[in-house]
C-alpha positions, -999 to 999 in steps of 0.1 A, spaced: -87 236 63 -115 220 95 -106 183 100 -67 180 97 -52 165 131 -37 201 141 2 200 148 -7 204 188 -21 163 186 -6 142 202 9 116 176 35 84 173 60 91 150 58 59 125 98 41 126 119 42 103 109 13 77 134 -1 65 168 15 83 197 3 57 182 -2 24 162 26 26 190 47 26 193 27 -13 157 39 -23 172 70 -43 182 73 -76 216 66 -84 226 96 -91 215 108 -57 240 108 -27 211 104 2 172 98 4 158 130 1 125 126 -13 99 95 -20 111 68 -39 93 60 -73 84 26 -86 59 -2 -92 40 -37 -80 54 -61 -95 36 -83 -124 47 -97 -154 57 -75 -173 76 -56 -155 109 -66 -171 97 -53 -202 94 -20 -188 125 -20 -170 144 -34 -198 136 2 -212 135 25 -179 150 7 -150 168 43 -139 128 48 -135 120 25 -112 138 29 -77 121 2 -55 97 -26 -68 66 -40 -46 57 -79 -47 26 -98 -34 46 -120 -12 12 -145 -20 27 -146 -58 57 -159 -44 43 -187 -25 17 -217 -29 -6 -224 -3 -13 -258 1 -36 -261 26 -30 -278 59 -38 -314 41 -16 -309 17 -5 -344 0 24 -338 0 28 -331 35 41 -297 36 15 -264 36 41 -240 16 57 -244 -14 79 -215 -27 89 -217 -61 129 -211 -69 127 -198 -106 102 -171 -102 122 -163 -66 151 -165 -86 139 -141 -113 125 -117 -89 155 -117 -68 177 -110 -103 154 -82 -115 153 -64 -81 197 -64 -83 201 -38 -49 163 -22 -57 145 -21 -22 116 -45 -24 81 -39 0 62 -65 5 17 -60 -8 -1 -88 9 -36 -94 -3 -39 -123 23 -40 -124 59 -76 -106 60 -62 -88 92 -101 -79 104 -116 -112 101 -126 -123 136 -109 -157 127 -73 -159 148 -43 -143 130 -33 -171 105 9 -170 122 18 -199 94 8 -177 61 27 -146 82 59 -171 85 56 -177 52 55 -142 42 84 -133 62 102 -166 44 97 -154 12 111 -118 22 145 -139 35 145 -156 1 147 -122 -21 169 -105 3 145 -92 26 116 -66 24 111 -33 39 81 -33 52 46 -49 52 15 -39 36 -16 -56 40 -49 -46 23 -78 -31 53 -104 -59 44 -122 -92 53 -115 -120 28 -114 -146 50 -147 -164 63 -143 -173 101 -155 -211 93 -137 -222 59 -130 -255 54 -92 -248 50 -77 -221 73 -70 -199 48 -106 -202 28 -108 -169 10 -142 -157 0 -133 -143 -30 -144 -108 -23 -129 -82 -3 -153 -68 22 -155 -37 42 -146 -35 76 -168 -23 106 -154 6 125 -154 4 155 -137 -1 186 -142 -39 185 -124 -38 152 -99 -19 164 -92 -38 195 -87 -71 174 -64 -51 149 -44 -37 177 -37 -79 188 -29 -91 156 -5 -60 141 12 -65 175 13 -106 162 27 -99 125 51 -75 137 63 -100 160 66 -126 135 78 -109 103 97 -80 125 91 -55 97 66 -24 102 30 -27 92 11 -8 71 -20 -6 62 -39 3 27 -72 21 26 -99 2 7 -119 8 -25 -153 6 -12 -184 -3 -41 -212 9 -21 -215 37 9 -215 21 45 -238 31 63 -243 42 108 -204 39 115 -188 43 147 -162 64 131 -149 70 98 -119 55 79 -96 76 82 -102 85 123 -98 50 125 -65 51 103 -55 75 129 -62 59 156 -40 30 146 -12 48 135 -11 74 174 -12 42 191 16 29 174 8 -6 159 7 9 123 12 30 94 -9 40 65 -2 31 30 -29 58 9 -40 41 -21 -53 75 -39 -74 56 -66 -92 39 -43 -104 69 -28 -118 77 -59 -134 49 -63 -154 52 -30 -160 88 -35 -176 76 -69 -192 51 -57 -214 73 -28 -188 72 -3 -164 100 15 -154 128 -10 -116 121 -17 -109 166 -3 -127 152 31 -111 120 39 -78 139 35 -88 166 59 -92 142 84 -67 114 78 -37 123 98 -4 133 72 21 118 98 2 85 90 10 78 55 44 62 45 38 45 7 11 63 -13 -8 39 -43 -17 54 -77 -36 32 -104 -66 35 -125 -98 19 -131 -131 19 -150 -170 19 -145 -181 -19 -150 -224 -18 -151 -227 9 -135 -200 12 -108 -167 24 -108 -143 -3 -100 -103 -6 -89 -95 -27 -116 -59 -11 -125 -63 -10 -162 -55 23 -169 -28 51 -161 -40 75 -132 -69 102 -131 -65 137 -134 -86 135 -105 -61 114 -88 -32 138 -96 -46 168 -86 -53 157 -44 -17 133 -50 4 167 -56 -16 189 -33 -16 161 -5 22 142 -4 40 170 3 25 174 36 35 136 40 67 140 66 71 102 70 61 93 27 90 68 19 77 56 -14 49 63 -44 41 35 -62 21 24 -95 -2 -4 -100 -13 -17 -131 -26 -55 -146 -7 -66 -165 -40 -82 -185 -42 -47 -194 -5 -39 -202 -10 -40 -239 -36 -11 -234 -15 4 -213 18 0 -230 54 0 -220 55 37 -232 23 43 -210 41 32 -178 75 50 -181 51 82 -187 36 75 -156 68 69 -139 83 100 -150 54 118 -140 55 103 -103 95 115 -106 80 147 -107 61 146 -82 85 132 -54 113 157 -69 83 183 -56 81 167 -19 120 176 -19 113 209 -7 86 201 15 104 175 33 135 197 44 111 224 60 83 217 88 47 216 71 27 228 99 2 247 76 -25 221 63 -36 204 38 -50 233 14 -69 213 -14 -74 243 -30 -40 253 -32 -15 248 -68 2 218 -66 30 216 -42 
C-alpha cells in the first residue's frame, strides 16, 4: 500500500541488540533464535504468572526506575541513588538465564533540559546488578519540566512531542550520549496521545523513521498506544503502520485499556483488544529486525485479568511469534497489507 517505505529507500540496519544474551531468547526446545521472543513487563504479580507458566515467558522487561530510588541532589544521606538490594536480588533470581530488557520512563529525552547523565549511569548500574540488559527503551514523551527544583522533577504527565527538525537535533545528541553512557542499543516507544496534535512539521512515523535511518535508535512499537491515539482523534493505526519503516521495529508491546470520562486510556487494565491483534498479526511478519513481543498489564488490575488470562495472552503471542518465523526466513519485499489475512 502507498506510504510504506520502499525497498529502495536507504536505511541503517539496527545493530543486533544483544549478541550474546539474545541467542537465549528462543524457547528451551529451540536450538537458535528463529523468531521473536515472548515476554512480560515485570511487576509484583509476575512471579505468580511464572510459577504456573515459566515456559511461556522467554524474556522479561523491567522499568529500571523501579529498581533504584532517586533521593535527589540534596539527599539527606549524601548519595543521590539508593539500590534496594532485596528487590534486585528477587528479580535476579526470577530472571535466572532469561534475557532482560530495560524499559524506562524516567529520562524525558525530548525535554529541553540536558540529559541526566547521573540517572543514565544509575540505570546502567541497575543492569549490571541484574546481570545485564539487552537494550534500553525509553518513551517518546516529555515528563520533566526544564526548571524543576530538583534535576529530576517529573511533571506528573507524559506530554506529547513537537515533531520537527529542532526536536530531531536535540534527540540525536541525547541518544548519542545515552548510548555512550549505557553501552546499550536504544529504542524509542511511540506515545499514547489523549488528544490529536495539530500543525506538526512531520508526522510521528516519519519522525521515528528519521531517527532510525540516521542510526540513532530503533523503535519499540506499542500497538495499543496506536489504538489509544486513533480513538482519541489521532492518526489511524493502518495509516501509521503504512508510514513506519518495518525495519525500525525491534520490540513490540501489547496491552489493553479502558475509556474514562470519554477518553480512551492506556491503563494496561485489560487483555489486548481485537483491533490491536488484527494489526499485530498483519504487520509483525514484515518486521525483519523484530526481536521481542512483550505484554504489559498493571498489577492493580491483576485480580480482574487473572493469571489464567495472562497465560492465555502469552499463548496467543507464541502463536503470533511462530507465524513470524517463516517471514524471518525470507526477504519480504511486498509492502504491509493491512487487508490481508494474518501472516
